[in-house]
C-alpha positions as CSV (number, residue, x, y, z in Angstrom):
1,M,-18.9,-10.1,-3.7
2,S,-17.6,-8.5,-0.5
3,V,-15.3,-5.6,-0.3
4,T,-11.6,-6.4,0.3
5,V,-10.0,-4.4,3.1
6,E,-6.2,-4.0,2.7
7,V,-4.2,-2.7,5.7
8,C,-0.8,-1.2,5.5
9,I,1.6,-1.9,8.4
10,D,5.1,-0.9,9.2
11,N,6.1,-3.4,12.0
12,I,5.6,-7.1,12.7
13,D,3.6,-6.5,15.8
14,S,0.9,-4.7,13.8
15,L,0.4,-7.8,11.6
16,S,-1.6,-9.7,14.1
17,R,-3.7,-6.6,15.0
18,A,-4.6,-6.0,11.4
19,I,-5.6,-9.6,10.8
20,A,-7.6,-9.8,14.1
21,G,-9.4,-6.7,13.0
22,G,-10.5,-8.4,9.8
23,A,-7.9,-7.3,7.2
24,N,-8.2,-9.4,4.0
25,R,-4.7,-8.4,2.7
26,I,-1.6,-6.7,4.1
27,E,0.6,-4.2,2.5
28,L,4.0,-4.7,4.2
29,C,5.9,-1.5,4.6
30,A,8.6,0.2,6.6
31,S,8.3,3.8,7.8
32,L,4.7,4.7,7.1
33,V,5.6,8.2,8.3
34,A,7.5,8.5,5.0
35,G,4.6,7.1,3.0
36,G,5.9,3.5,3.2
37,L,9.3,2.1,2.2
38,T,10.6,-1.4,1.4
39,A,10.6,-3.8,4.3
40,S,13.7,-5.7,5.3
41,A,14.4,-9.2,4.2
42,G,13.9,-10.5,7.7
43,Y,10.6,-8.6,8.1
44,M,9.3,-10.0,4.8
45,K,10.2,-13.6,5.9
46,Q,8.6,-13.2,9.3
47,A,5.4,-11.8,7.8
48,A,5.2,-14.6,5.3
49,K,5.6,-17.1,8.2
50,L,3.0,-15.5,10.5
51,S,0.2,-14.3,8.1
52,N,-2.9,-16.2,7.1
53,V,-3.9,-13.6,4.6
54,P,-2.0,-12.4,1.5
55,V,0.9,-10.1,2.1
56,Y,2.1,-7.7,-0.6
57,A,5.4,-5.9,0.0
58,I,5.8,-2.3,-1.1
59,I,8.9,-1.8,-3.3
60,R,10.0,1.8,-2.6
61,P,13.7,2.3,-1.9
62,R,13.5,5.9,-0.6
63,Q,11.0,8.6,0.4
64,G,10.2,11.4,-2.0
65,D,9.1,11.5,-5.6
66,F,8.7,8.5,-7.9
67,Y,11.4,9.4,-10.5
68,F,14.0,6.7,-9.7
69,S,17.6,6.5,-10.9
70,D,19.0,3.4,-12.5
71,N,20.6,2.5,-9.2
72,D,17.2,2.8,-7.5
73,I,15.6,0.5,-10.1
74,E,18.3,-2.1,-9.6
75,I,17.6,-2.0,-5.9
76,M,13.8,-2.4,-6.5
77,L,14.4,-5.4,-8.8
78,A,16.5,-7.0,-6.1
79,D,13.8,-6.3,-3.5
80,I,11.1,-7.8,-5.7
81,H,13.3,-11.0,-6.0
82,Q,13.7,-10.9,-2.2
83,A,9.9,-10.7,-1.7
84,K,9.4,-13.7,-3.9
85,Q,12.1,-15.6,-2.1
86,A,10.4,-14.8,1.2
87,G,7.2,-16.4,0.1
88,L,5.1,-13.2,-0.1
89,Q,2.1,-13.2,-2.4
90,G,2.7,-9.9,-4.2
91,V,4.5,-6.6,-4.5
92,V,3.4,-3.0,-4.7
93,I,5.4,-1.0,-7.3
94,G,5.4,2.3,-9.1
95,A,7.8,4.5,-11.1
96,L,7.4,7.7,-13.1
97,N,9.5,9.5,-15.7
98,Q,10.6,13.1,-15.3
99,D,7.5,14.3,-17.1
100,A,5.4,12.4,-14.6
101,T,4.2,9.8,-17.1
102,V,4.5,6.1,-16.1
103,N,8.0,4.8,-16.5
104,Q,7.0,1.9,-18.8
105,S,10.4,0.3,-19.2
106,A,11.0,0.2,-15.4
107,V,7.5,-1.2,-14.8
108,E,8.0,-3.9,-17.5
109,E,11.2,-5.0,-15.8
110,M,9.5,-5.1,-12.4
111,M,6.6,-7.1,-13.8
112,K,9.1,-9.6,-15.3
113,T,10.9,-10.0,-12.1
114,A,7.6,-10.4,-10.2
115,G,6.5,-13.1,-12.5
116,G,4.0,-15.4,-10.7
117,M,3.3,-12.8,-8.0
118,G,0.4,-10.4,-7.7
119,V,1.2,-6.8,-8.5
120,T,-0.4,-3.5,-7.3
121,F,0.6,-0.2,-8.7
122,H,0.8,2.3,-5.9
123,R,0.0,6.0,-5.5
124,A,2.6,7.0,-8.0
125,I,-0.5,7.1,-10.2
126,D,-1.7,10.1,-8.1
127,Q,1.3,12.1,-9.4
128,C,0.9,10.8,-13.0
129,S,0.4,13.6,-15.6
130,D,-1.4,11.3,-18.1
131,L,-3.7,9.2,-15.9
132,Y,-5.8,7.3,-18.4
133,N,-2.9,6.4,-20.7
134,G,-1.1,5.3,-17.5
135,L,-4.0,3.1,-16.6
136,D,-4.1,1.6,-20.1
137,F,-0.5,0.7,-19.8
138,L,-1.0,-1.0,-16.4
139,M,-3.9,-3.0,-17.8
140,S,-1.8,-4.1,-20.7
141,Q,0.9,-5.4,-18.3
142,G,-1.5,-7.5,-16.2
143,V,-1.3,-5.3,-13.0
144,E,-4.0,-6.4,-10.6
145,R,-5.0,-3.1,-9.0
146,V,-4.0,0.5,-8.5
147,L,-3.9,2.2,-5.1
148,T,-5.1,5.7,-5.5
149,S,-6.7,8.7,-3.9
150,G,-8.1,9.8,-7.3
151,Q,-5.2,12.3,-7.6
152,A,-6.7,14.2,-4.6
153,V,-5.4,15.0,-1.1
154,N,-7.5,12.1,0.2
155,A,-9.9,9.5,-1.1
156,V,-13.1,11.4,-0.1
157,E,-12.0,14.5,-2.1
158,G,-11.0,12.1,-4.9
159,I,-14.4,10.4,-5.2
160,P,-15.4,12.0,-8.5
161,V,-12.2,10.9,-10.2
162,L,-12.2,7.5,-8.4
163,K,-15.7,6.8,-9.8
164,K,-14.4,7.6,-13.4
165,M,-11.4,5.4,-12.9
166,V,-13.6,2.5,-11.7
167,M,-15.9,2.9,-14.7
168,Y,-13.0,3.2,-17.1
169,C,-11.1,0.2,-15.9
170,G,-14.1,-2.1,-15.3
171,S,-13.0,-5.7,-14.6
172,R,-9.5,-5.2,-16.2
173,L,-8.0,-3.4,-13.2
174,S,-9.2,-3.0,-9.7
175,V,-9.3,0.6,-8.4
176,M,-8.5,0.6,-4.6
177,P,-9.2,3.9,-2.9
178,G,-6.7,4.9,-0.2
179,A,-5.5,8.0,1.7
180,G,-7.5,9.2,4.7
181,V,-9.8,6.2,4.7
182,S,-11.5,5.6,8.1
183,P,-14.5,3.8,9.6
184,E,-16.5,7.0,9.2
185,N,-16.0,7.4,5.4
186,A,-15.2,4.0,4.1
187,A,-18.8,3.1,3.2
188,Q,-19.3,6.5,1.5
189,I,-16.2,5.9,-0.6
190,I,-17.3,2.4,-1.7
191,R,-20.9,3.4,-2.3
192,E,-20.1,6.5,-4.4
193,T,-17.2,5.1,-6.4
194,G,-18.2,1.5,-7.0
195,A,-14.8,0.3,-5.9
196,R,-14.6,-3.3,-4.5
197,E,-11.4,-2.8,-2.5
198,I,-10.2,-0.2,0.1
199,H,-6.9,0.6,1.8
200,L,-6.1,2.1,5.1
201,S,-3.5,2.0,7.9
202,G,-5.7,2.4,11.0
203,K,-2.5,3.5,12.7
204,T,-2.1,4.6,16.3
205,T,0.7,4.3,18.8
206,R,1.4,2.3,21.9
207,A,3.6,3.2,24.8
208,S,7.1,1.7,25.1
209,K,7.5,-1.4,27.2
210,M,10.9,-0.3,28.5
211,L,11.2,-0.2,32.3
212,A,13.9,2.5,32.4
213,I,14.9,5.4,30.1
214,A,18.5,6.7,30.3
215,G,19.7,10.0,28.9
216,Q,18.1,12.5,26.6
217,A,19.2,11.1,23.2
218,S,16.6,10.8,20.4
219,M,16.9,8.7,17.3
220,G,15.0,11.1,15.1
221,N,12.3,13.8,15.0
222,V,9.6,11.5,16.5
223,D,8.9,10.2,20.0
224,D,11.1,7.1,20.4
225,F,8.8,5.8,23.2
226,A,5.5,6.0,21.2
227,I,5.6,2.9,19.1
228,P,3.6,2.9,15.8
229,S,0.8,0.3,15.9
230,T,-2.2,-0.7,13.9
231,C,-5.5,-0.2,15.8
232,R,-7.4,-3.5,15.7
233,G,-10.6,-1.6,16.5
234,T,-10.3,0.8,13.7
235,I,-9.8,-2.0,11.2
236,A,-12.7,-3.9,12.6
237,R,-15.0,-0.9,12.4
238,T,-13.9,-0.3,8.8
239,V,-14.6,-3.9,7.9
240,A,-18.1,-3.6,9.5
241,A,-18.8,-0.3,7.7
242,V,-18.3,-1.8,4.2
243,S,-19.7,-5.3,5.0
244,E,-23.1,-4.4,3.5
245,Y,-21.5,-3.8,0.1
């Protein structure tokens, strides 16, 4: 069984680049600079229209921690419904309580709303204070996979915990390493953890195609004329690196 390579993107132009590089699945996001936020309805629909691989939409209404208010949860449930209506194959969810345990009631609601779709639990698990009980709950709910760095700064540093997670979950829940994954370390992560999926952005930037720039105004604290983009070559090299596994 080959290794699944999932690529997270935050604009529609990156979709074709990720797929051309060999991505097996897409995590659809907005604002990767903030860790990934929920995509717009139009973005979801266009991705569903253009993609020939499964697309999972992250459901995260704001940046910051994973303790969500009741209003946040209502937004997330509506966004899951929107992802289903758009024709996407799955969603990527996560929510914690104030004590950093998995918010079981919120996840149960999200799973019910997502009925019929695939579900990934995202890196909220990396801030979870009760990791293995959290994993037990996710397995009881039929979650497909968990995206995780092994509760470390990056997946390479998290290899010891990732390996334990893979062994603990077995075939009941796929453990997908992510955070800092690159063509240079992907094979090591797969080899040493036993994981069968891996996640990366392969992000770079491209120059603006505008022919003229007027004024000095900026839309934020980033370069408005360096457009985020997935690097097809980085994805292709990562796919090649794990192909022997």
